[in-house]
C-alpha positions as CSV (number, residue, x, y, z in Angstrom):
1,M,-144.2,-16.0,-121.5
2,P,-147.0,-18.0,-119.2
3,I,-146.2,-18.7,-115.6
4,P,-145.4,-22.2,-115.7
5,K,-147.1,-24.5,-113.6
6,P,-145.0,-25.5,-111.0
7,F,-144.2,-22.0,-110.4
8,R,-147.7,-21.7,-109.2
9,E,-147.9,-24.8,-107.5
10,R,-144.8,-23.6,-105.4
11,Y,-146.0,-20.0,-104.2
12,A,-149.5,-20.6,-104.1
13,G,-149.6,-21.8,-100.7
14,I,-147.0,-19.2,-98.9
15,V,-148.7,-15.8,-100.8
16,D,-151.7,-13.9,-99.2
17,D,-153.4,-13.5,-102.2
18,P,-152.4,-16.0,-104.9
19,G,-154.4,-14.7,-107.9
20,L,-153.5,-10.8,-107.3
21,F,-150.0,-11.9,-106.8
22,F,-149.8,-14.0,-110.2
23,E,-152.2,-11.3,-112.1
24,T,-149.4,-8.5,-111.0
25,I,-145.9,-10.6,-112.1
26,E,-147.8,-10.7,-115.6
27,K,-147.7,-6.9,-116.1
28,L,-144.3,-4.7,-116.3
29,I,-142.9,-2.9,-113.6
30,P,-143.1,0.9,-113.0
31,K,-140.3,2.8,-113.9
32,S,-138.6,4.0,-111.1
33,F,-135.6,6.1,-110.3
34,R,-133.2,7.7,-107.1
35,V,-132.1,11.2,-107.0
36,N,-128.0,10.8,-106.4
37,T,-127.8,13.3,-103.8
38,I,-124.2,13.6,-104.0
39,K,-125.1,15.8,-106.9
40,S,-128.7,17.1,-106.7
41,S,-131.5,16.9,-104.5
42,S,-135.4,15.8,-104.7
43,R,-136.4,19.3,-104.9
44,E,-134.3,19.8,-108.0
45,V,-134.9,17.3,-110.3
46,R,-138.5,17.5,-109.1
47,E,-138.6,21.2,-110.6
48,N,-136.8,20.2,-113.6
49,F,-139.3,17.2,-114.4
50,E,-142.3,19.9,-114.1
51,G,-140.4,21.8,-116.9
52,Y,-140.0,18.8,-119.0
53,G,-143.6,17.9,-118.4
54,I,-142.6,14.6,-116.6
55,K,-145.2,13.5,-114.2
56,L,-143.4,11.9,-111.1
57,R,-144.6,10.2,-107.9
58,Q,-142.4,10.3,-105.0
59,M,-142.6,7.8,-102.4
60,P,-143.3,8.3,-99.0
61,W,-141.2,5.7,-97.5
62,Y,-137.9,7.1,-99.3
63,P,-138.0,10.7,-100.4
64,D,-135.1,10.1,-102.5
65,A,-137.3,7.7,-104.8
66,F,-139.4,8.3,-107.7
67,V,-141.7,6.6,-110.3
68,S,-142.8,7.4,-113.4
69,D,-144.8,6.7,-116.3
70,E,-142.6,8.4,-118.6
71,P,-140.7,4.9,-120.3
72,N,-138.1,7.0,-121.7
73,V,-137.3,8.6,-118.4
74,G,-134.1,7.2,-118.8
75,S,-133.1,9.5,-121.5
76,V,-133.5,12.7,-119.9
77,F,-130.0,15.0,-118.8
78,E,-130.1,14.6,-115.6
79,H,-129.8,10.9,-115.9
80,F,-126.5,11.6,-118.6
81,L,-125.0,13.6,-115.9
82,G,-125.5,10.9,-112.9
83,K,-128.0,13.1,-110.7
84,I,-130.1,10.3,-110.9
85,Y,-129.7,6.7,-111.1
86,L,-132.3,4.4,-112.7
87,Q,-133.1,1.6,-110.0
88,E,-136.2,-0.6,-109.1
89,L,-137.6,0.5,-106.0
90,V,-137.1,-2.7,-104.4
91,S,-133.1,-2.4,-104.6
92,M,-133.0,0.7,-102.6
93,L,-134.3,-1.2,-99.6
94,P,-130.9,-2.8,-98.0
95,P,-128.8,0.8,-98.2
96,L,-132.4,2.2,-96.4
97,V,-132.5,-0.4,-93.9
98,L,-129.1,0.2,-92.8
99,K,-128.9,3.9,-93.5
100,N,-128.7,5.3,-89.8
101,E,-125.6,3.1,-88.9
102,L,-123.5,2.5,-91.8
103,G,-120.4,3.5,-90.1
104,D,-116.8,4.6,-91.6
105,Y,-115.9,1.2,-93.2
106,V,-118.7,-0.5,-95.1
107,L,-118.5,-3.4,-97.6
108,D,-120.7,-3.8,-100.1
109,A,-120.0,-7.4,-100.9
110,C,-121.5,-8.3,-104.6
111,A,-121.8,-4.7,-105.6
112,A,-121.5,-5.2,-109.6
113,P,-123.0,-3.0,-111.3
114,G,-123.5,-0.7,-108.3
115,S,-126.9,0.4,-107.8
116,K,-126.9,-0.1,-104.4
117,T,-122.9,1.1,-104.2
118,T,-123.9,4.3,-105.3
119,Q,-127.1,4.7,-103.3
120,I,-124.7,4.0,-100.1
121,A,-122.0,6.4,-101.1
122,A,-124.3,9.1,-101.3
123,M,-125.7,8.2,-97.5
124,M,-122.0,8.1,-96.6
125,Q,-121.9,11.6,-97.7
126,N,-118.7,10.4,-100.0
127,K,-117.0,10.0,-96.7
128,G,-115.6,7.0,-94.7
129,T,-114.4,4.0,-96.8
130,L,-116.7,2.1,-99.1
131,V,-115.3,-1.1,-100.3
132,A,-117.5,-2.5,-103.4
133,N,-116.9,-6.0,-104.1
134,D,-117.5,-8.6,-106.9
135,I,-116.2,-11.6,-108.0
136,S,-116.8,-10.9,-111.8
137,Y,-114.0,-8.7,-113.3
138,S,-116.5,-8.0,-116.3
139,R,-119.5,-6.6,-114.5
140,I,-116.7,-4.5,-112.0
141,K,-116.8,-2.4,-115.9
142,A,-120.2,-1.3,-115.0
143,L,-119.5,-1.2,-111.3
144,K,-116.3,1.7,-112.3
145,F,-118.7,3.3,-114.8
146,N,-121.3,3.9,-112.4
147,L,-119.3,5.0,-109.4
148,E,-117.5,7.5,-112.1
149,K,-120.9,8.6,-113.1
150,A,-122.5,9.4,-109.8
151,G,-119.2,11.1,-108.5
152,A,-118.4,8.5,-105.3
153,L,-115.0,9.4,-104.4
154,N,-115.0,6.8,-101.5
155,T,-115.1,3.8,-102.5
156,V,-112.5,1.0,-103.5
157,I,-113.2,-1.8,-105.8
158,T,-112.1,-5.1,-105.1
159,N,-112.3,-8.2,-107.2
160,Q,-112.5,-11.0,-104.9
161,D,-114.5,-13.9,-104.4
162,L,-116.2,-13.3,-101.2
163,R,-115.8,-16.5,-99.5
164,F,-111.9,-16.1,-99.8
165,F,-112.2,-12.3,-98.9
166,P,-109.2,-11.4,-96.4
167,S,-110.0,-11.1,-92.8
168,S,-111.0,-7.7,-92.0
169,S,-114.0,-6.1,-89.4
170,F,-116.5,-3.8,-91.4
171,D,-118.7,-1.4,-89.8
172,S,-121.9,-2.6,-91.8
173,I,-122.3,-5.0,-94.6
174,I,-124.6,-5.4,-97.5
175,L,-124.6,-9.1,-99.3
176,D,-127.6,-8.7,-102.2
177,A,-126.5,-12.1,-102.9
178,P,-126.6,-13.7,-106.2
179,C,-129.8,-15.4,-106.8
180,S,-132.7,-17.2,-109.2
181,S,-133.9,-13.5,-109.5
182,E,-137.5,-14.8,-109.9
183,G,-138.6,-11.3,-108.0
184,T,-137.3,-9.3,-111.6
185,V,-139.7,-11.1,-113.9
186,R,-141.8,-8.3,-114.2
187,K,-139.0,-6.4,-115.9
188,N,-138.2,-9.7,-117.7
189,S,-140.9,-12.2,-118.5
190,K,-138.3,-14.7,-120.5
191,L,-136.8,-15.4,-117.2
192,F,-139.6,-17.9,-116.7
193,N,-137.4,-19.6,-120.0
194,I,-135.1,-20.8,-117.7
195,W,-136.9,-21.0,-114.4
196,S,-135.8,-24.3,-112.5
197,E,-136.1,-25.5,-109.0
198,K,-132.5,-27.2,-109.8
199,K,-131.4,-23.7,-110.0
200,I,-132.8,-22.4,-106.7
201,H,-130.8,-25.3,-105.0
202,G,-127.4,-24.3,-106.7
203,H,-128.1,-20.7,-105.6
204,S,-129.0,-21.8,-101.9
205,S,-125.5,-23.9,-101.5
206,L,-123.6,-20.8,-102.3
207,Q,-125.6,-18.0,-100.3
208,K,-125.4,-20.2,-97.6
209,Q,-121.3,-20.2,-97.6
210,L,-121.4,-16.2,-98.6
211,V,-123.7,-15.7,-96.1
212,L,-121.1,-17.2,-93.1
213,K,-118.4,-14.8,-94.8
214,A,-120.1,-11.6,-94.6
215,F,-120.7,-12.2,-91.0
216,D,-117.4,-13.1,-90.2
217,L,-116.1,-9.9,-92.2
218,L,-118.5,-8.1,-89.2
219,K,-117.7,-5.9,-86.5
220,S,-118.9,-7.4,-83.5
221,G,-122.2,-4.9,-82.3
222,S,-122.5,-3.7,-86.0
223,A,-125.5,-5.0,-88.5
224,M,-125.5,-6.7,-92.3
225,V,-128.2,-6.9,-94.5
226,Y,-128.8,-10.1,-96.3
227,S,-131.3,-9.5,-99.6
228,T,-131.8,-11.4,-102.5
229,C,-134.5,-10.8,-105.7
230,T,-136.3,-14.4,-105.5
231,F,-139.3,-15.6,-103.8
232,A,-137.8,-19.0,-103.0
233,P,-137.7,-20.0,-99.5
234,E,-133.9,-22.2,-100.0
235,E,-132.7,-19.1,-101.3
236,N,-134.0,-16.8,-98.5
237,E,-135.2,-18.4,-95.0
238,S,-133.4,-21.5,-95.1
239,V,-130.1,-19.1,-95.6
240,I,-130.9,-17.4,-92.6
241,D,-132.2,-20.3,-90.7
242,H,-128.4,-22.1,-91.7
243,L,-126.4,-18.6,-90.4
244,L,-128.3,-18.7,-87.2
245,Q,-127.4,-22.5,-86.7
246,K,-123.6,-21.7,-87.8
247,R,-123.3,-18.3,-85.7
248,E,-124.3,-16.2,-82.9
249,A,-126.2,-14.1,-85.0
250,K,-129.3,-12.0,-83.8
251,L,-132.0,-11.0,-86.0
252,E,-133.5,-7.8,-85.8
253,K,-137.2,-6.7,-86.9
254,I,-137.5,-4.5,-90.2
255,K,-139.6,-1.6,-90.4
256,I,-140.0,0.6,-93.0
257,P,-142.6,3.4,-92.4
258,D,-145.3,3.4,-95.3
259,F,-144.3,0.2,-97.4
260,R,-145.4,-2.9,-96.8
261,L,-143.5,-5.7,-95.8
262,S,-144.3,-9.4,-94.8
263,P,-142.9,-11.6,-92.4
264,G,-140.8,-14.7,-93.1
265,I,-142.0,-17.9,-93.5
266,T,-141.0,-20.4,-90.5
267,E,-141.6,-23.4,-92.6
268,W,-141.3,-25.2,-96.1
269,N,-141.5,-28.1,-97.3
270,G,-142.1,-30.3,-94.1
271,K,-139.1,-28.5,-92.8
272,E,-139.3,-26.1,-89.9
273,Y,-137.3,-23.1,-89.3
274,D,-136.0,-20.9,-86.2
275,P,-139.0,-19.3,-85.0
276,E,-136.9,-15.8,-85.4
277,I,-136.8,-16.5,-89.2
278,E,-140.3,-14.5,-88.6
279,K,-138.5,-11.1,-88.2
280,V,-137.1,-11.5,-91.8
281,A,-139.1,-9.5,-94.3
282,R,-140.7,-10.5,-97.8
283,V,-141.8,-8.1,-100.1
284,W,-145.0,-9.6,-102.6
285,P,-145.0,-7.5,-105.4
286,H,-149.1,-6.9,-105.4
287,H,-148.3,-5.0,-102.2
288,N,-146.1,-1.9,-103.2
289,D,-147.0,-2.5,-107.2
290,T,-143.0,-3.5,-107.1
291,G,-140.6,-6.3,-108.0
292,G,-140.0,-9.0,-105.4
293,F,-137.5,-9.0,-102.4
294,F,-136.3,-10.4,-99.8
295,L,-134.4,-8.7,-96.7
296,A,-132.8,-9.9,-93.4
297,K,-130.9,-7.4,-90.8
298,V,-128.3,-9.4,-88.8
299,R,-126.7,-8.0,-85.6
300,K,-123.3,-9.5,-84.5
């Protein structure tokens, strides 16, 4: 599926190397997975894959993350047993940003199908309480399956519209918001068949409601991560700008050693955002050979 002209025109002005960016998103994304440390270790998985004759590349920025050129990496016994979890590299970033301050009471606000939830459970070493919430009952079936397969025992599943979630006080929150999913186009080029700016604006309206509610559920002094897999400023910087206007929120600069992040944009279509917005992080596919992603770390 060729890249639509409106998409090219939209992002050519905000990416550092438009030619390489568009060239990269037309290529298939490498297969990647994360070691589930509840059931195994990076060393064990590495040794087992050597026995299978499957070459792996371990990520320097996250030792539990691996990339493989083997297209059928999901057919190995480790995947069947829940020792590894097939997951895009950028999807692993939100829990990684909060790894050292998760606390004992954590909310994954839009959890299904459970990629980040199972990762957080492992980081919490199956201790404390992890609330995995999702609005979609049908998607919760996949969430439940993945949690059981991963051996996550500290997790409670809730089926709520986050906007009406009961009052609480979480030590940390991950809000991986529903979005237009532009950043996943390397996995599914058919996404361009349904892409439209109208959908982007619809998502932005919901995301602004979700980010305010998530912030209100956060304990004072604690941190949350807002993330999306889209390039759209309306779903990214604009949402965080909205939060800064409506709440006493503080942004913190995100740094991931050995992984290239780009600062947020502070102006889009004639609208200027709060200068603090520069602290958010964009992941452009051509910088790390990944999907596209957006991250903001917010302190209450």
